[in-house]
Every structure is written in structure tokens, then in C-alpha cells.
All heavy atoms as TSV, in Angstrom:
chain	resi	resn	atom	element	x	y	z
A	1	MET	N	N	-7.320	1.252	-15.886
A	1	MET	CA	C	-7.412	2.634	-16.283
A	1	MET	C	C	-7.065	2.721	-17.767
A	1	MET	O	O	-6.070	2.174	-18.226
A	1	MET	CB	C	-6.449	3.484	-15.455
A	1	MET	CG	C	-6.356	4.879	-15.995
A	1	MET	SD	S	-5.347	6.109	-15.105
A	1	MET	CE	C	-4.066	5.240	-14.323
A	2	LEU	N	N	-7.875	3.432	-18.495
A	2	LEU	CA	C	-7.649	3.644	-19.920
A	2	LEU	C	C	-6.851	4.923	-20.103
A	2	LEU	O	O	-7.195	5.968	-19.564
A	2	LEU	CB	C	-8.993	3.779	-20.646
A	2	LEU	CG	C	-8.908	4.140	-22.121
A	2	LEU	CD1	C	-8.224	3.032	-22.909
A	2	LEU	CD2	C	-10.294	4.413	-22.664
A	3	CYS	N	N	-5.778	4.829	-20.862
A	3	CYS	CA	C	-4.951	6.006	-21.172
A	3	CYS	C	C	-4.934	6.196	-22.682
A	3	CYS	O	O	-4.839	5.232	-23.434
A	3	CYS	CB	C	-3.522	5.815	-20.689
A	3	CYS	SG	S	-3.379	5.706	-18.923
A	4	THR	N	N	-5.032	7.439	-23.093
A	4	THR	CA	C	-4.986	7.774	-24.513
A	4	THR	C	C	-3.938	8.849	-24.721
A	4	THR	O	O	-3.915	9.844	-24.002
A	4	THR	CB	C	-6.360	8.300	-24.990
A	4	THR	OG1	O	-7.349	7.320	-24.690
A	4	THR	CG2	C	-6.348	8.575	-26.470
A	5	TRP	N	N	-3.091	8.636	-25.693
A	5	TRP	CA	C	-2.032	9.602	-26.029
A	5	TRP	C	C	-2.492	10.398	-27.237
A	5	TRP	O	O	-2.863	9.832	-28.264
A	5	TRP	CB	C	-0.750	8.846	-26.366
A	5	TRP	CG	C	0.340	9.714	-26.867
A	5	TRP	CD1	C	0.539	10.144	-28.150
A	5	TRP	CD2	C	1.402	10.285	-26.111
A	5	TRP	NE1	N	1.656	10.931	-28.237
A	5	TRP	CE2	C	2.205	11.033	-26.977
A	5	TRP	CE3	C	1.749	10.235	-24.768
A	5	TRP	CZ2	C	3.327	11.717	-26.558
A	5	TRP	CZ3	C	2.871	10.907	-24.358
A	5	TRP	CH2	C	3.646	11.641	-25.243
A	6	VAL	N	N	-2.494	11.707	-27.112
A	6	VAL	CA	C	-2.865	12.568	-28.233
A	6	VAL	C	C	-1.699	13.509	-28.489
A	6	VAL	O	O	-1.281	14.255	-27.609
A	6	VAL	CB	C	-4.133	13.399	-27.922
A	6	VAL	CG1	C	-4.440	14.353	-29.061
A	6	VAL	CG2	C	-5.315	12.490	-27.635
A	7	SER	N	N	-1.184	13.445	-29.689
A	7	SER	CA	C	-0.135	14.381	-30.079
A	7	SER	C	C	-0.821	15.612	-30.648
A	7	SER	O	O	-1.891	15.512	-31.254
A	7	SER	CB	C	0.752	13.737	-31.138
A	7	SER	OG	O	1.733	14.630	-31.575
A	8	HIS	N	N	-0.225	16.755	-30.441
A	8	HIS	CA	C	-0.855	17.972	-30.956
A	8	HIS	C	C	-0.979	17.893	-32.467
A	8	HIS	O	O	-0.119	17.356	-33.148
A	8	HIS	CB	C	-0.060	19.215	-30.544
A	8	HIS	CG	C	1.360	19.168	-30.994
A	8	HIS	ND1	N	1.736	19.457	-32.283
A	8	HIS	CD2	C	2.490	18.827	-30.340
A	8	HIS	CE1	C	3.043	19.311	-32.388
A	8	HIS	NE2	N	3.518	18.923	-31.231
A	9	PRO	N	N	-2.076	18.429	-33.004
A	9	PRO	CA	C	-2.221	18.462	-34.448
A	9	PRO	C	C	-1.394	19.597	-35.056
A	9	PRO	O	O	-0.442	20.054	-34.451
A	9	PRO	CB	C	-3.722	18.662	-34.657
A	9	PRO	CG	C	-4.271	19.089	-33.354
A	9	PRO	CD	C	-3.242	18.853	-32.295
A	10	GLU	N	N	-1.783	20.065	-36.165
A	10	GLU	CA	C	-1.030	21.057	-36.933
A	10	GLU	C	C	-0.768	22.360	-36.161
A	10	GLU	O	O	-1.653	22.873	-35.494
A	10	GLU	CB	C	-1.807	21.367	-38.205
A	10	GLU	CG	C	-0.991	22.067	-39.221
A	10	GLU	CD	C	-1.294	21.562	-40.616
A	10	GLU	OE1	O	-1.734	20.428	-40.772
A	10	GLU	OE2	O	-1.060	22.330	-41.532
A	11	VAL	N	N	0.444	22.881	-36.291
A	11	VAL	CA	C	0.831	24.114	-35.598
A	11	VAL	C	C	1.079	25.241	-36.588
A	11	VAL	O	O	1.225	25.022	-37.783
A	11	VAL	CB	C	2.114	23.912	-34.748
A	11	VAL	CG1	C	1.893	22.857	-33.691
A	11	VAL	CG2	C	3.303	23.576	-35.607
A	12	THR	N	N	1.116	26.448	-36.069
A	12	THR	CA	C	1.506	27.605	-36.860
A	12	THR	C	C	3.015	27.771	-36.716
A	12	THR	O	O	3.507	28.016	-35.615
A	12	THR	CB	C	0.793	28.875	-36.362
A	12	THR	OG1	O	-0.616	28.689	-36.493
A	12	THR	CG2	C	1.222	30.094	-37.154
A	13	VAL	N	N	3.735	27.575	-37.788
A	13	VAL	CA	C	5.189	27.679	-37.776
A	13	VAL	C	C	5.569	29.143	-37.994
A	13	VAL	O	O	5.155	29.766	-38.964
A	13	VAL	CB	C	5.822	26.795	-38.868
A	13	VAL	CG1	C	7.322	26.973	-38.910
A	13	VAL	CG2	C	5.457	25.336	-38.647
A	14	ASP	N	N	6.337	29.661	-37.046
A	14	ASP	CA	C	6.797	31.046	-37.128
A	14	ASP	C	C	8.264	31.071	-36.748
A	14	ASP	O	O	8.605	30.884	-35.570
A	14	ASP	CB	C	5.983	31.934	-36.190
A	14	ASP	CG	C	6.369	33.399	-36.280
A	14	ASP	OD1	O	7.417	33.732	-36.884
A	14	ASP	OD2	O	5.620	34.217	-35.737
A	15	PRO	N	N	9.164	31.264	-37.721
A	15	PRO	CA	C	10.595	31.216	-37.421
A	15	PRO	C	C	11.056	32.305	-36.454
A	15	PRO	O	O	12.140	32.216	-35.910
A	15	PRO	CB	C	11.269	31.360	-38.783
A	15	PRO	CG	C	10.231	31.749	-39.756
A	15	PRO	CD	C	8.896	31.482	-39.133
A	16	THR	N	N	10.228	33.311	-36.205
A	16	THR	CA	C	10.609	34.372	-35.272
A	16	THR	C	C	10.195	34.045	-33.835
A	16	THR	O	O	10.482	34.809	-32.923
A	16	THR	CB	C	9.980	35.718	-35.676
A	16	THR	OG1	O	8.559	35.637	-35.564
A	16	THR	CG2	C	10.365	36.100	-37.096
A	17	VAL	N	N	9.512	32.907	-33.644
A	17	VAL	CA	C	9.018	32.503	-32.328
A	17	VAL	C	C	9.695	31.191	-31.940
A	17	VAL	O	O	9.891	30.314	-32.789
A	17	VAL	CB	C	7.476	32.315	-32.380
A	17	VAL	CG1	C	6.939	31.776	-31.080
A	17	VAL	CG2	C	6.795	33.622	-32.753
A	18	ARG	N	N	10.018	31.042	-30.654
A	18	ARG	CA	C	10.599	29.775	-30.188
A	18	ARG	C	C	9.625	28.630	-30.484
A	18	ARG	O	O	8.412	28.795	-30.348
A	18	ARG	CB	C	10.830	29.800	-28.674
A	18	ARG	CG	C	11.849	30.765	-28.186
A	18	ARG	CD	C	12.035	30.748	-26.669
A	18	ARG	NE	N	10.868	30.295	-25.926
A	18	ARG	CZ	C	10.916	29.496	-24.859
A	18	ARG	NH1	N	12.058	29.069	-24.392
A	18	ARG	NH2	N	9.818	29.133	-24.236
A	19	ILE	N	N	10.167	27.483	-30.849
A	19	ILE	CA	C	9.335	26.319	-31.172
A	19	ILE	C	C	8.384	26.003	-30.022
A	19	ILE	O	O	7.227	25.670	-30.232
A	19	ILE	CB	C	10.212	25.100	-31.519
A	19	ILE	CG1	C	10.949	25.355	-32.831
A	19	ILE	CG2	C	9.389	23.831	-31.594
A	19	ILE	CD1	C	11.976	24.307	-33.183
A	20	GLN	N	N	8.838	26.115	-28.791
A	20	GLN	CA	C	8.012	25.815	-27.621
A	20	GLN	C	C	6.810	26.739	-27.523
A	20	GLN	O	O	5.831	26.429	-26.844
A	20	GLN	CB	C	8.828	25.928	-26.321
A	20	GLN	CG	C	9.979	24.965	-26.237
A	20	GLN	CD	C	11.257	25.515	-26.871
A	20	GLN	OE1	O	11.241	26.385	-27.716
A	20	GLN	NE2	N	12.386	24.961	-26.445
A	21	ASP	N	N	6.864	27.881	-28.190
A	21	ASP	CA	C	5.779	28.860	-28.124
A	21	ASP	C	C	4.859	28.831	-29.343
A	21	ASP	O	O	3.934	29.637	-29.431
A	21	ASP	CB	C	6.358	30.269	-27.945
A	21	ASP	CG	C	7.075	30.425	-26.616
A	21	ASP	OD1	O	6.701	29.738	-25.648
A	21	ASP	OD2	O	8.015	31.234	-26.555
A	22	TRP	N	N	5.107	27.910	-30.275
A	22	TRP	CA	C	4.206	27.794	-31.416
A	22	TRP	C	C	2.859	27.281	-30.928
A	22	TRP	O	O	2.774	26.352	-30.132
A	22	TRP	CB	C	4.737	26.811	-32.448
A	22	TRP	CG	C	5.936	27.286	-33.219
A	22	TRP	CD1	C	6.508	28.520	-33.190
A	22	TRP	CD2	C	6.713	26.514	-34.138
A	22	TRP	NE1	N	7.588	28.571	-34.033
A	22	TRP	CE2	C	7.734	27.344	-34.628
A	22	TRP	CE3	C	6.646	25.210	-34.577
A	22	TRP	CZ2	C	8.661	26.902	-35.552
A	22	TRP	CZ3	C	7.574	24.771	-35.492
A	22	TRP	CH2	C	8.579	25.612	-35.984
A	23	GLY	N	N	1.792	27.876	-31.437
A	23	GLY	CA	C	0.445	27.436	-31.077
A	23	GLY	C	C	-0.179	26.643	-32.207
A	23	GLY	O	O	0.421	26.452	-33.264
A	24	LEU	N	N	-1.397	26.192	-31.974
A	24	LEU	CA	C	-2.108	25.453	-33.006
A	24	LEU	C	C	-2.574	26.387	-34.117
A	24	LEU	O	O	-2.973	27.523	-33.863
A	24	LEU	CB	C	-3.330	24.751	-32.413
A	24	LEU	CG	C	-3.071	23.647	-31.385
A	24	LEU	CD1	C	-4.389	23.060	-30.933
A	24	LEU	CD2	C	-2.163	22.575	-31.960
A	25	SER	N	N	-2.531	25.878	-35.320
A	25	SER	CA	C	-3.080	26.616	-36.466
A	25	SER	C	C	-4.603	26.455	-36.425
A	25	SER	O	O	-5.128	25.625	-35.673
A	25	SER	CB	C	-2.526	26.035	-37.761
A	25	SER	OG	O	-3.056	24.732	-37.970
A	26	PRO	N	N	-5.329	27.209	-37.246
A	26	PRO	CA	C	-6.783	27.004	-37.310
A	26	PRO	C	C	-7.154	25.556	-37.669
A	26	PRO	O	O	-8.088	24.987	-37.100
A	26	PRO	CB	C	-7.234	27.988	-38.395
A	26	PRO	CG	C	-6.223	29.099	-38.317
A	26	PRO	CD	C	-4.920	28.399	-38.026
A	27	VAL	N	N	-6.398	24.954	-38.573
A	27	VAL	CA	C	-6.640	23.542	-38.924
A	27	VAL	C	C	-6.376	22.660	-37.707
A	27	VAL	O	O	-7.145	21.736	-37.408
A	27	VAL	CB	C	-5.752	23.111	-40.114
A	27	VAL	CG1	C	-5.791	21.612	-40.321
A	27	VAL	CG2	C	-6.160	23.835	-41.373
A	28	GLY	N	N	-5.300	22.938	-36.975
A	28	GLY	CA	C	-4.975	22.167	-35.779
A	28	GLY	C	C	-6.051	22.290	-34.714
A	28	GLY	O	O	-6.401	21.307	-34.046
A	29	ARG	N	N	-6.596	23.483	-34.534
A	29	ARG	CA	C	-7.685	23.692	-33.562
A	29	ARG	C	C	-8.932	22.898	-33.958
A	29	ARG	O	O	-9.587	22.283	-33.123
A	29	ARG	CB	C	-8.014	25.169	-33.437
A	29	ARG	CG	C	-6.959	25.939	-32.703
A	29	ARG	CD	C	-7.372	27.393	-32.473
A	29	ARG	NE	N	-6.409	28.005	-31.601
A	29	ARG	CZ	C	-6.343	27.821	-30.287
A	29	ARG	NH1	N	-7.205	27.052	-29.684
A	29	ARG	NH2	N	-5.412	28.416	-29.576
A	30	ALA	N	N	-9.238	22.894	-35.238
A	30	ALA	CA	C	-10.397	22.134	-35.716
A	30	ALA	C	C	-10.186	20.632	-35.496
A	30	ALA	O	O	-11.101	19.917	-35.075
A	30	ALA	CB	C	-10.654	22.432	-37.191
A	31	ARG	N	N	-8.987	20.162	-35.757
A	31	ARG	CA	C	-8.686	18.734	-35.546
A	31	ARG	C	C	-8.765	18.378	-34.068
A	31	ARG	O	O	-9.288	17.326	-33.702
A	31	ARG	CB	C	-7.308	18.399	-36.103
A	31	ARG	CG	C	-7.274	18.407	-37.605
A	31	ARG	CD	C	-5.892	18.103	-38.124
A	31	ARG	NE	N	-5.877	18.112	-39.582
A	31	ARG	CZ	C	-4.780	18.098	-40.301
A	31	ARG	NH1	N	-3.598	18.073	-39.720
A	31	ARG	NH2	N	-4.853	18.119	-41.618
A	32	ALA	N	N	-8.253	19.249	-33.201
A	32	ALA	CA	C	-8.312	18.990	-31.760
A	32	ALA	C	C	-9.758	18.954	-31.286
A	32	ALA	O	O	-10.125	18.128	-30.441
A	32	ALA	CB	C	-7.525	20.050	-30.996
A	33	ALA	N	N	-10.582	19.813	-31.835
A	33	ALA	CA	C	-12.006	19.818	-31.467
A	33	ALA	C	C	-12.681	18.514	-31.887
A	33	ALA	O	O	-13.514	17.974	-31.150
A	33	ALA	CB	C	-12.707	21.015	-32.093
A	34	ARG	N	N	-12.308	17.994	-33.056
A	34	ARG	CA	C	-12.869	16.699	-33.487
A	34	ARG	C	C	-12.396	15.576	-32.583
A	34	ARG	O	O	-13.169	14.689	-32.219
A	34	ARG	CB	C	-12.490	16.418	-34.935
A	34	ARG	CG	C	-13.333	17.189	-35.933
A	34	ARG	CD	C	-13.202	16.630	-37.335
A	34	ARG	NE	N	-11.824	16.571	-37.798
A	34	ARG	CZ	C	-11.229	17.484	-38.555
A	34	ARG	NH1	N	-11.900	18.531	-38.958
A	34	ARG	NH2	N	-9.976	17.345	-38.923
A	35	ILE	N	N	-11.110	15.606	-32.208
A	35	ILE	CA	C	-10.577	14.584	-31.302
A	35	ILE	C	C	-11.305	14.636	-29.964
A	35	ILE	O	O	-11.619	13.614	-29.369
A	35	ILE	CB	C	-9.059	14.790	-31.088
A	35	ILE	CG1	C	-8.291	14.475	-32.359
A	35	ILE	CG2	C	-8.543	13.944	-29.929
A	35	ILE	CD1	C	-6.834	14.936	-32.326
A	36	ALA	N	N	-11.589	15.844	-29.496
A	36	ALA	CA	C	-12.230	16.015	-28.188
A	36	ALA	C	C	-13.584	15.327	-28.125
A	36	ALA	O	O	-13.998	14.877	-27.051
A	36	ALA	CB	C	-12.365	17.499	-27.874
A	37	THR	N	N	-14.277	15.208	-29.243
A	37	THR	CA	C	-15.591	14.564	-29.229
A	37	THR	C	C	-15.494	13.062	-28.970
A	37	THR	O	O	-16.493	12.431	-28.648
A	37	THR	CB	C	-16.344	14.800	-30.557
A	37	THR	OG1	O	-15.633	14.165	-31.623
A	37	THR	CG2	C	-16.502	16.293	-30.836
A	38	LEU	N	N	-14.301	12.499	-29.086
A	38	LEU	CA	C	-14.114	11.061	-28.851
A	38	LEU	C	C	-14.012	10.710	-27.376
A	38	LEU	O	O	-14.134	9.553	-27.000
A	38	LEU	CB	C	-12.847	10.574	-29.571
A	38	LEU	CG	C	-12.808	10.788	-31.078
A	38	LEU	CD1	C	-11.446	10.358	-31.615
A	38	LEU	CD2	C	-13.932	10.034	-31.761
A	39	PHE	N	N	-13.774	11.716	-26.534
A	39	PHE	CA	C	-13.612	11.484	-25.105
A	39	PHE	C	C	-14.903	11.871	-24.384
A	39	PHE	O	O	-15.270	13.039	-24.380
A	39	PHE	CB	C	-12.452	12.308	-24.536
A	39	PHE	CG	C	-11.138	12.010	-25.209
A	39	PHE	CD1	C	-10.584	12.922	-26.090
A	39	PHE	CD2	C	-10.477	10.828	-24.971
A	39	PHE	CE1	C	-9.377	12.650	-26.722
A	39	PHE	CE2	C	-9.275	10.548	-25.596
A	39	PHE	CZ	C	-8.723	11.466	-26.474
A	40	PRO	N	N	-15.594	10.911	-23.766
A	40	PRO	CA	C	-16.860	11.240	-23.119
A	40	PRO	C	C	-16.699	12.320	-22.045
A	40	PRO	O	O	-17.315	13.355	-22.121
A	40	PRO	CB	C	-17.330	9.932	-22.513
A	40	PRO	CG	C	-16.215	8.974	-22.646
A	40	PRO	CD	C	-15.199	9.543	-23.595
A	41	GLN	N	N	-15.850	12.097	-21.080
A	41	GLN	CA	C	-15.520	13.085	-20.057
A	41	GLN	C	C	-14.169	12.689	-19.485
A	41	GLN	O	O	-14.106	11.862	-18.583
A	41	GLN	CB	C	-16.562	13.121	-18.938
A	41	GLN	CG	C	-17.839	13.783	-19.349
A	41	GLN	CD	C	-18.739	14.009	-18.156
A	41	GLN	OE1	O	-18.414	13.716	-17.023
A	41	GLN	NE2	N	-19.914	14.546	-18.418
A	42	PRO	N	N	-13.111	13.276	-20.000
A	42	PRO	CA	C	-11.792	12.889	-19.488
A	42	PRO	C	C	-11.672	13.224	-18.003
A	42	PRO	O	O	-12.113	14.278	-17.553
A	42	PRO	CB	C	-10.809	13.709	-20.315
A	42	PRO	CG	C	-11.610	14.713	-21.062
A	42	PRO	CD	C	-13.039	14.305	-21.011
A	43	LEU	N	N	-11.100	12.292	-17.247
A	43	LEU	CA	C	-10.917	12.504	-15.819
A	43	LEU	C	C	-9.657	13.296	-15.526
A	43	LEU	O	O	-9.599	14.064	-14.581
A	43	LEU	CB	C	-10.861	11.159	-15.091
A	43	LEU	CG	C	-12.123	10.312	-15.198
A	43	LEU	CD1	C	-11.892	8.968	-14.531
A	43	LEU	CD2	C	-13.303	11.025	-14.571
A	44	ARG	N	N	-8.641	13.090	-16.341
A	44	ARG	CA	C	-7.374	13.774	-16.114
A	44	ARG	C	C	-6.715	14.034	-17.453
A	44	ARG	O	O	-6.648	13.165	-18.305
A	44	ARG	CB	C	-6.460	12.907	-15.250
A	44	ARG	CG	C	-5.110	13.551	-14.998
A	44	ARG	CD	C	-4.288	12.757	-14.018
A	44	ARG	NE	N	-4.958	12.832	-12.733
A	44	ARG	CZ	C	-4.866	11.922	-11.779
A	44	ARG	NH1	N	-4.122	10.858	-11.970
A	44	ARG	NH2	N	-5.499	12.058	-10.644
A	45	ILE	N	N	-6.224	15.235	-17.605
A	45	ILE	CA	C	-5.496	15.608	-18.811
A	45	ILE	C	C	-4.105	16.041	-18.379
A	45	ILE	O	O	-3.961	16.876	-17.486
A	45	ILE	CB	C	-6.202	16.754	-19.565
A	45	ILE	CG1	C	-7.576	16.277	-20.034
A	45	ILE	CG2	C	-5.355	17.225	-20.738
A	45	ILE	CD1	C	-8.412	17.362	-20.653
A	46	VAL	N	N	-3.094	15.467	-19.000
A	46	VAL	CA	C	-1.708	15.785	-18.694
A	46	VAL	C	C	-1.095	16.379	-19.960
A	46	VAL	O	O	-1.276	15.849	-21.048
A	46	VAL	CB	C	-0.925	14.518	-18.258
A	46	VAL	CG1	C	0.513	14.852	-17.960
A	46	VAL	CG2	C	-1.605	13.876	-17.059
A	47	SER	N	N	-0.378	17.473	-19.793
A	47	SER	CA	C	0.183	18.167	-20.943
A	47	SER	C	C	1.576	18.675	-20.611
A	47	SER	O	O	1.882	18.979	-19.460
A	47	SER	CB	C	-0.723	19.352	-21.302
A	47	SER	OG	O	-0.127	20.152	-22.284
A	48	SER	N	N	2.383	18.820	-21.646
A	48	SER	CA	C	3.651	19.515	-21.460
A	48	SER	C	C	3.356	21.004	-21.371
A	48	SER	O	O	2.217	21.435	-21.542
A	48	SER	CB	C	4.606	19.223	-22.626
A	48	SER	OG	O	4.222	19.962	-23.769
A	49	SER	N	N	4.369	21.787	-21.150
A	49	SER	CA	C	4.174	23.233	-21.016
A	49	SER	C	C	4.305	23.974	-22.345
A	49	SER	O	O	4.206	25.197	-22.378
A	49	SER	CB	C	5.170	23.799	-20.005
A	49	SER	OG	O	6.491	23.568	-20.450
A	50	GLU	N	N	4.506	23.234	-23.436
A	50	GLU	CA	C	4.603	23.889	-24.740
A	50	GLU	C	C	3.231	24.417	-25.146
A	50	GLU	O	O	2.202	23.794	-24.876
A	50	GLU	CB	C	5.125	22.919	-25.793
A	50	GLU	CG	C	6.575	22.553	-25.579
A	50	GLU	CD	C	7.160	21.763	-26.726
A	50	GLU	OE1	O	6.459	21.518	-27.728
A	50	GLU	OE2	O	8.336	21.398	-26.625
A	51	ARG	N	N	3.208	25.563	-25.801
A	51	ARG	CA	C	1.953	26.221	-26.183
A	51	ARG	C	C	1.035	25.300	-26.986
A	51	ARG	O	O	-0.161	25.224	-26.747
A	51	ARG	CB	C	2.269	27.494	-26.993
A	51	ARG	CG	C	1.063	28.253	-27.455
A	51	ARG	CD	C	0.469	29.084	-26.330
A	51	ARG	NE	N	-0.685	28.406	-25.759
A	51	ARG	CZ	C	-1.090	28.517	-24.502
A	51	ARG	NH1	N	-0.450	29.267	-23.659
A	51	ARG	NH2	N	-2.130	27.883	-24.046
A	52	LYS	N	N	1.587	24.579	-27.959
A	52	LYS	CA	C	0.759	23.709	-28.806
A	52	LYS	C	C	0.106	22.594	-27.994
A	52	LYS	O	O	-1.039	22.236	-28.248
A	52	LYS	CB	C	1.566	23.156	-29.972
A	52	LYS	CG	C	2.847	22.445	-29.575
A	52	LYS	CD	C	3.732	22.229	-30.793
A	52	LYS	CE	C	5.154	21.954	-30.422
A	52	LYS	NZ	N	5.957	23.124	-30.190
A	53	ALA	N	N	0.821	22.066	-27.020
A	53	ALA	CA	C	0.267	21.021	-26.159
A	53	ALA	C	C	-0.801	21.597	-25.235
A	53	ALA	O	O	-1.853	20.978	-25.027
A	53	ALA	CB	C	1.384	20.369	-25.347
A	54	LEU	N	N	-0.551	22.767	-24.690
A	54	LEU	CA	C	-1.546	23.414	-23.831
A	54	LEU	C	C	-2.804	23.771	-24.612
A	54	LEU	O	O	-3.923	23.609	-24.105
A	54	LEU	CB	C	-0.953	24.659	-23.170
A	54	LEU	CG	C	0.128	24.385	-22.128
A	54	LEU	CD1	C	0.821	25.694	-21.726
A	54	LEU	CD2	C	-0.450	23.679	-20.919
A	55	ASP	N	N	-2.639	24.266	-25.830
A	55	ASP	CA	C	-3.795	24.580	-26.676
A	55	ASP	C	C	-4.653	23.330	-26.882
A	55	ASP	O	O	-5.878	23.372	-26.756
A	55	ASP	CB	C	-3.359	25.106	-28.043
A	55	ASP	CG	C	-2.761	26.512	-28.013
A	55	ASP	OD1	O	-2.869	27.184	-26.971
A	55	ASP	OD2	O	-2.206	26.914	-29.052
A	56	THR	N	N	-3.989	22.217	-27.202
A	56	THR	CA	C	-4.708	20.964	-27.425
A	56	THR	C	C	-5.422	20.505	-26.164
A	56	THR	O	O	-6.603	20.135	-26.197
A	56	THR	CB	C	-3.741	19.871	-27.929
A	56	THR	OG1	O	-3.084	20.322	-29.120
A	56	THR	CG2	C	-4.460	18.563	-28.215
A	57	ALA	N	N	-4.729	20.554	-25.029
A	57	ALA	CA	C	-5.323	20.135	-23.757
A	57	ALA	C	C	-6.514	21.012	-23.388
A	57	ALA	O	O	-7.545	20.505	-22.916
A	57	ALA	CB	C	-4.267	20.195	-22.646
A	58	GLU	N	N	-6.418	22.300	-23.614
A	58	GLU	CA	C	-7.522	23.219	-23.296
A	58	GLU	C	C	-8.750	22.895	-24.153
A	58	GLU	O	O	-9.870	22.947	-23.657
A	58	GLU	CB	C	-7.094	24.651	-23.506
A	58	GLU	CG	C	-6.141	25.147	-22.448
A	58	GLU	CD	C	-5.557	26.522	-22.772
A	58	GLU	OE1	O	-5.887	27.104	-23.830
A	58	GLU	OE2	O	-4.761	27.016	-21.956
A	59	ILE	N	N	-8.538	22.589	-25.410
A	59	ILE	CA	C	-9.659	22.262	-26.287
A	59	ILE	C	C	-10.329	20.971	-25.825
A	59	ILE	O	O	-11.567	20.890	-25.733
A	59	ILE	CB	C	-9.200	22.173	-27.761
A	59	ILE	CG1	C	-8.808	23.564	-28.256
A	59	ILE	CG2	C	-10.284	21.547	-28.644
A	59	ILE	CD1	C	-8.074	23.571	-29.579
A	60	ILE	N	N	-9.531	19.959	-25.517
A	60	ILE	CA	C	-10.099	18.690	-25.057
A	60	ILE	C	C	-10.816	18.881	-23.714
A	60	ILE	O	O	-11.914	18.369	-23.507
A	60	ILE	CB	C	-9.008	17.601	-24.971
A	60	ILE	CG1	C	-8.542	17.257	-26.386
A	60	ILE	CG2	C	-9.522	16.366	-24.243
A	60	ILE	CD1	C	-7.334	16.342	-26.431
A	61	ALA	N	N	-10.227	19.634	-22.813
A	61	ALA	CA	C	-10.840	19.860	-21.501
A	61	ALA	C	C	-12.128	20.670	-21.605
A	61	ALA	O	O	-13.041	20.485	-20.800
A	61	ALA	CB	C	-9.856	20.586	-20.592
A	62	GLY	N	N	-12.221	21.505	-22.613
A	62	GLY	CA	C	-13.394	22.360	-22.758
A	62	GLY	C	C	-14.603	21.657	-23.332
A	62	GLY	O	O	-15.705	22.178	-23.292
A	63	GLN	N	N	-14.427	20.455	-23.858
A	63	GLN	CA	C	-15.548	19.743	-24.476
A	63	GLN	C	C	-16.461	19.165	-23.442
A	63	GLN	O	O	-16.321	18.331	-22.750
A	63	GLN	CB	C	-15.030	18.676	-25.438
A	63	GLN	CG	C	-14.328	19.249	-26.628
A	63	GLN	CD	C	-15.255	20.071	-27.519
A	63	GLN	OE1	O	-16.389	19.736	-27.732
A	63	GLN	NE2	N	-14.761	21.193	-28.012
């Protein structure tokens, strides 16, 4: 089984929001979309519950 680890790309830093709730910045979303093109059809995506990780997983799953 092939496993690939993807760390979330760039996030939007907002000191008024909990770190766990920071989402991807527009640059981070674009980078995640480029990463997603490298995966032909992922069989399983595992993510933490942090917003930035979920954003990344959703982008990869949507490709």
C-alpha cells in the first residue's frame, strides 16, 4: 500500500481565532489544488479535525 503524507499548505493567520480553526489562505488553496493533481484517485484520505487539515483533505478529495 502506498501512503503519502501531505501537510497543509499556507494558512490564514488570525490572532482572534483559535489556531485549530485557521483555514487555508487563497495561496494555500491553490497549492492544495496543485497537490491534488498528483493523486490519480485516492482510496482513503485521513485528516485531523483542524480546519486547515479538513480544507486540504476536501480539496484533494474533490479532484
